[in-house]
N, C-alpha and C positions, 0 to 999 in steps of 0.2 A: 504494500500500500504506500509506504513512504517512498520507495523507489519510483513508483508510477507517478506520484505527486511531483517529485523532483524532476523527472524526465519531462512531464507536461509543462512545468514552469520554465524549464530550460528551453524547450521547444517554443514556447510562447515568447520568451525573451529573444531568441534567435530570429523568430519571425518578425517581431517588432523592430529589431535593429535592421533587418533586411528591408522592411517596408520604409523605414526612415532613410536608408541609404538610397533606395530606388527613387523615392519622391524628392529627395534633397539634391539629386544630381541634375545638373543643367548641361545640355549639349552645347559645346562651345561653337561659336560662329566659325564657318568655314574660312580657311586662311587663303588669301590670294597667292599665286605663285610668286616666289621671290621675296616673301616676307618672313623674317625670322620667327622662331618659336617664342621669343621673349615678348612679342607684341600680341596683345589680345584685342578683340573687337566686340563692340556692342552696337547692334542695329535696332533702332526703335522706329516702327512705322508711326508717322504723325497724322497725316491726312491721306486721303486716297492719292496714291502715286507720289508720296513725299516721305523721306526717311531722314532721321538723325543718325549720323554715324560717328562713333567714338573709337579711336585707336589709342591704346594705352600700354604703358610698360613702366619699367623702373626708371629712375632718373639717369641711369647709365645710357639710355636711349636719347639721342639728341633730337631737336625739333625737326630738322630736315628729314631724318629717317622716319619719324612718325607721320609727317606730312605726306611723304611718298607712300607709306603704307595706307594712309587714309585715301589717297587718290586711287590706289589699286583696288581698295575695298569698294569705293564708290563705283568704279567701273564694273566690278563683280555684282554689286547690288542692282545696277541698272540693267544688267543682263543683255547688253547689245542695244538697248533703247537709248535714244538721245535724252540727255538730262542737262539741267542747269544747276549751278550751285546757288542756292537761295540764301544760305548763311555761310560765308567763307570759314574755313577751318581756323579755330582759335586754340592756342596752346595754353594749357593749365598745368601749373606745378602744384601737386597735392601733397599734404602731409597728414597722416592719420593721427587721431587722438590715441588710438590703441598702440601701446608699445609692443613691438614684436617679440620674438623669442628671446632676444638679448636685452630687452628693456629700451630699445631705441625705436622711435617712431618710424613707420614705413613711409618712404618717400617715393612718389610715383609722378609720372608726367603723362599727360594725355592731350590729344587733339580732337576737337569736336566740331562738326559742321553739318549742314543740312543740304540735301539735294532734292530736286523735284523732277520726276520723269515728264518728258514733253509729249511723247506719243504713246 
């Protein structure tokens, strides 16, 4: 009886952890060709045929590299359609309030801009 109770509680705990893991995972944005692994992307649809694109990484990435990655991602999001840049890419230096593993704030850099598809 005690063994069955322990096994069922262990099975329930494992199932709960697996459920949290599956629902907590987010599929990363596809990476354009020629963009390094240290750059991540976030694409947010704003209006019909309009997207906000953010390319970000650590502060080791310079502004030029992030702008190039943003342009490549904009071409990928447009998927061959003509588009215009409605909000030019703006660079942000970010510092987290959360002190990382070694007690030092996490420093990141990102470039954010908006495109609108024309056709």
